[in-house]
N, C-alpha and C positions, 0 to 999 in steps of 0.2 A: 521611772518604770511605770507599768500599766495597771496599777491596782489602787483601789480605794481602801483606805485604812478605816476599818469599822471598830467602834468601841466594843461591841460584843465579841468580836474576834480577839481583840487584844486582851480582854478580860479572861476569856477561855484559855488563851495561850499563856497568860501570866499565871493562871491557876495551875496549868499543867507543868510549867517550869518550876514552880514552888514545890509541888509534890515530887517531881523527879529529882530536884536538888537534894532532897533528903537522903537519897542513896547515891548521890553523885560520886562519893568517895570510891564506890565500887565501879571503877571506870569500865571494866570489862563487860558489865551488864547495864551500861548507860549508852544511849545513842544521842549524840549532839547534832541537831539539824539546824542549819542556818538558811533561812528562806526570806523571800519578799513578804511584806505585810499583805494580809488579805489575799493569800495565794494558795489556799488549801481549805478543804472542809475540815475544821478542827476536830470533829469527831473521829476522823480517820486516824489521827495520831494515837488516840487511845486504843482504837481497834487494832492498830498494828501491833501493839504490845501483846495482846491476846493471841493474834494470829502467829506472831513470831514464836511464842511459847508452844503453840500447837505444832508448828512446823519443825522446830529444832529441839524442843524440850528445855530451852533455856529462857531465863527471865531477862527482860530488858525494859528499861524505862527511858522515855524520850524527854530530852531537854530541847525545847524548841525556842529559838531566838530569831529576831527579825532584823533585816537591814532594809534601807531604802535607796541606796546608791551602790552600783556595782563596784566603783572604785574604792569605797570605804571597806566593803567586804574583802576585796582583793588585797588591800593594804594589810589587813589583819592576817590573811593567809601567808602573804609574803614574809612578814616578820617572824612567822613560825611560833608565835606566842599563843595562838589559839588552835586547839586540837579538835576542830569541828570534823565530824565524820561524814556528813553529807551537806553539800552546798548547792544552790541553784543559780548559777551565773547565766548571763546572756552570751550569745554566740561569740561576740568579739572578745569577751573576757575569757571564755573557754579557749579561744585562740591564743590569747596572751599567756594563759596558765600552762598550756601545752608547750609553748615555746620556752618557757622558763622552768620546765620540769617540776611543776607544782601539783601534778595530778597522778593518781595511781590508777592502773587499769581496773576495769570492773569485771571481775570474774563471773562466769555464767554457771558455775557448778552449784546447784541448789538442792542436791540430793534427790529426794522423792518429790520435792516441790516443783511444780511446772515452771518453766522458764517463760514468764510472761513478757519479758523484754523483747526477745527475738521473735516471739510469736505474734506480737501485737503492734509494735512500733511501725508507723507508716513507712513504706518504701520512699516516699517523698522526703520525709524527715531524714532518713538514712542517707539519701542522696545529697541533701543540703549539708549534713554534717560532714560528708566526704569533701565538701568544698572549704571547710574550715582549714586554714593554713597553720598546721601544727608542727612545722619544721620536720616533716617526714613521719610524724605520728598520725595515725588515723583516729580522728575524733570519736568515731563510733566505738572504739575500744576503751575510751576514757570518759565518755559522756553519753547520757541517755536522754532523749528529748522529753520535755515535760509539757510545755504550752507553747503556742505559736500564734502569729497573727500578722496583719498588714497595717500599714500607715496610710491613711486616706482622708477624705473629707466627709464629715458629718454635716448635713445641711437640712434646713427647714423648707419643705416643699411648698409652703405657702408663699415664700418670698424668693426662693432660689430654684431655678430650673435645673434639671439633671444635666443639660448641656453646659450650663454655667459651672456646675460643680465638677464637671468631668475634666477640668484642666486646672493645673496649679496656678494659672493666671487669675483664678477667682480671688486670690489673695491681694490682687491689685484692682479689683473691681470697685469703682467709686460708689456703686449702689449699696454696698454693704459697709460703708464707713462706720466704724465703732460698733459693728455687729459681728466682728471676727475675733475668734480666740485661737491662739496657736499653742500647741503643747510645748511646755517648757522642758524640752529634751533636745539638746543640740544635735545629737547624732541622728535622731529620727527625723529632724527637720532638714538637716544638711544634705542627706542622701537624696531624698526626693526632689529637692530644689535643684541640686546639681544635675540630676537626670533631666529635669525640665530645661535647664539652661544649656545643656550639652546635647539637646535633641537633634540638631543638624548632624553632629558628628556620629551620634548613635544610628541615625537613619542612613548615613553614608557608609557605615560599617568600619569607620576608622578607629573606633573604640567600642568595647562592650560595656554593658551596664555593670557587670561584675568587676571588671578592671577599674571602672569609674569609682567603685566603692573603696578602692585603695588610694584614691587621689585626694590628698590633703595638702596640695601644693599651695604656695602663696597666691598664685593666679586663681585657682578654683575657690579658695577661701574668700578672696576679694569679690569674685562674681556672686557668690551666695550672699555675702554681706551687703552688697549693693542692692540685690533683689529684696532682701529682708528689710533694709532701711527704707526702701520705697513703700513697702507694705506696712511699715510701722504706724504711719499716720492713720491707717484704717483699722488698726488692731485695737480692740478693747482691752486685751490683756493676754499675758503669757501664763498659762495655767498648768498645774500639775495634776489636779483631780477635779476642780470645780467647773471646768468647761462644760462637761456633759450636763451638769445641773443647770447651768445658764441656758443651755439649749432647750432643756425640757420646760423652762420657764419663759421661753421666747425672749430672753435678754440678749441672745445672740442668734444669728442665722447661719453662720459658717464656723466650723471648728476643725482645724487640722488635728487629728487625733488618731488613736489606735482602735482597731476593729473591736476589741473587747469592750472598751468604753462605749463605743457606738452601739453595741448590742444592748448594753444596760440602758443607755439613754433612749433608744428607740422603744424599748419595752415600757419604760417609765413614762415617757411622753404620751404613748398611746392611751394610757389610763386616764390622762387629763385632756385628751383630744388634740394634742399637738403632733402634727405629722412630720416625722423625721426620717431621713434615709441616709445611706452611706455609700460612697463610691470610691474606688481606687482610680485616680485620674488616668486618662488615656496615655499620657507620656510615660508612665511607669512609677514605681515606688519601691519602698523597702518591704521585705517580708522578714520578720524577726523571730528568733527562737530562744527559749530558755531551756536549760537542761540540767539534770542531776549529775553531779561529779563527786568523787571521793578525793579530798585534798591530800597532799603528800604527808601531812602531819596527823592524819586521822589515827585514832586508836582502835575503835571497834569497827574494823572494815567488814567483818562478817555481817553484823547487823545492818551496816550501811548498804551493802549490796542487796540484802533481803528487803530493806526498805524501798530501794529503787525498784526492785522487782514487784513489790506490793503495789507501788504507784502505777504500774503498768497493767494491773488487773482491770479488765474492762469495766466492772461495776464500780471500782474505786475511781477510775478515770472519769466516768459519767458523773459521779457525785461531786468530784472536784470541779468539773465544768459547770455543773448546776450552781455550785456555791459561789464561784468567782466570775463566771461570765466569759471566760476565755476558752480557747479550744485546745484540747489535749492532743498530744502526738500519737495517741493510741488510735489505730484504725481497724479495729476488729469488727466482724459482722455485727456483734451486739451493739457497738457504738453507732454504726451506720443505721441499723434498724431503729434505734432509739431516736435518731436525729431526723429521720424522714418525716416530712410534714405534707400530707396530701392536700392540705388546704391552700398551699402555695400555688400561684398561677403558673409559674414557669419552672421547668426542670433545668438543671445545670450539669455540666460534665465535671464530676468529682473523682474520676478514675485515677488521676494523678496521685490522689491521696489514699483512696480506698481500694484501688485496683480494679480488675475486671468485674463488670457488672454494675459499676457506678458511673457509666458513661452518660446516663440521663436519669437523674434522681431529683426529686423535689426536696431540697434541703436548704437551710438558711445560707444564702449566698454572702452574707456579711461574715459569718463564721468560716464558711468553706467557699472561697471564691471560685468562680468558674475557671476551668483550665486556661482559657484565653486570658484571663486577668493575671493568673499566676505567671504566665509566660512573659509578662512585661514587668515582673517584680524581681528584685535581686536581694542578696543578703549583705548585711553590713559586715565590715571587717575592722580589725584593730588598726588605729591610726598611729600607734606607737608614740614616738617622741614628738609627733606633730599634734598630739592631743591638746597640749597647752595653747598652741596657736588657735586651734578651733574654739577652745573655751574663751580665749580673749576676744575673738570675733563675736561670739555669742553675747558676751558681756557688753561689748560696744553697741551691738544692735539694740539690746534692751536698755542701754544707758546705765549700766551698773558696773561696779568694780567687782572683779572676781573675788569671791569670798576667800578669806585666808585659809580656811580648812581645805578648800579645793586645791590651792597652791601647795599646801603642806602634803596632801595626798599625792599630788603629781610629783612633787620633789622626792618624796620617799620612794615612789615607784621608780623614778628615773635613777636614783642612787642605787636601788636594789638591782635594777637591770645592769647598771655599770659594774657593780660588785660581781654579779653573776658572770658577766662577760669577761672580766679580768680573771676570775677563778678558772673559767673554762680555758682561757688562753694559757694560764700558768700550768694547769693540769696537762693540756695538750703538749706544752713545751717539755714538761717533765717526763712525758711518755716518749719523747722523741729520742732518736739516736744521738743527736748532738748533745742533749742534756746528759744522757748516760755516759757518753765519752768524757764529758767534763767531770762528772762525779768520779769516774775511774781514775782520772789524772790526779784528783785530790787524794 
């Protein structure tokens, strides 16, 4: 995922958890939130408790817990042994959760409290969530966007030209031997590289980028593996969080990374005189999304939907953005006004996100890419049973053995999917006329 785990955040979260645990026995007045590390302004958690009391007259205490891998979070939800009220999965996991009936719809009845969700979420986010394949379910009824961003190239302008960084071919450029870091996130790397390798087909119109994101065939996996193995001799490392720091220290010149990490690195590097920039390569890339959901086994669904609504308040969205460096799904006039920076040289078209009036605004183009950039980006999808093959490819590229816990998680997930599928078939059969006739004969 796309967050730096900070000691201060963990300390604050741990303190909040201890305090809340004291009254955890009163489950109706406890809200259990499960989120990525370093992905919220921790003060907001405490303020929500006061706000909720003001809005409903009811007490609530927040238990806030952290995860660092989507699949670990999902495995806990699937087993039904964790009663989290609010969780923040990525788009492909939301897709999987919808398919497996693991989510509850998010009701919009907040009484006298404004509905910040429908008033403030960007139409672009809503449109993207409409593309989530939920087996007939509209993801916008079950998930609310939280943060989003792109995957691209962070580069040092002293050593790398913008032209060089504007193609995924930069990962094969001999000039940058052992000066390249690649994000250790197989999905975020697989998608853009496959887009690059299938460029001729995309140009010819024989396939679309969105359809390509469903492609986890042996052929495509082999193509991406070959590309990455050729790049490996130039790669200094596969990083989860430290790549941006290596860039600020000029230990690396090229980093395949997320836009949020790029924002942090560019700002930090500027303070020490290191010029960094970020670009989404011309061939295209991923645009990723994380959203709030209410799991099937949630207990305090009322506080859960109020919490999600609170997260969509413009002032809260801005504070979370400032705290973590990523971009909120909220597109209210207040957010646009706060993000306009007249010191920038060029204006961009951000109307896809903010709507009419944002066709030419001076705003950070790393956080809010121009409409032309967004047009060449697409959304990741769940690879289902093919996830194991993709993980094995990733391990071969890095020269590692797949970690046992990863295989366990995948195994549990596949078993759960199999059990769910069998149950559905049994239930369908039992509801059939043929089954009823057999029961009548007996």
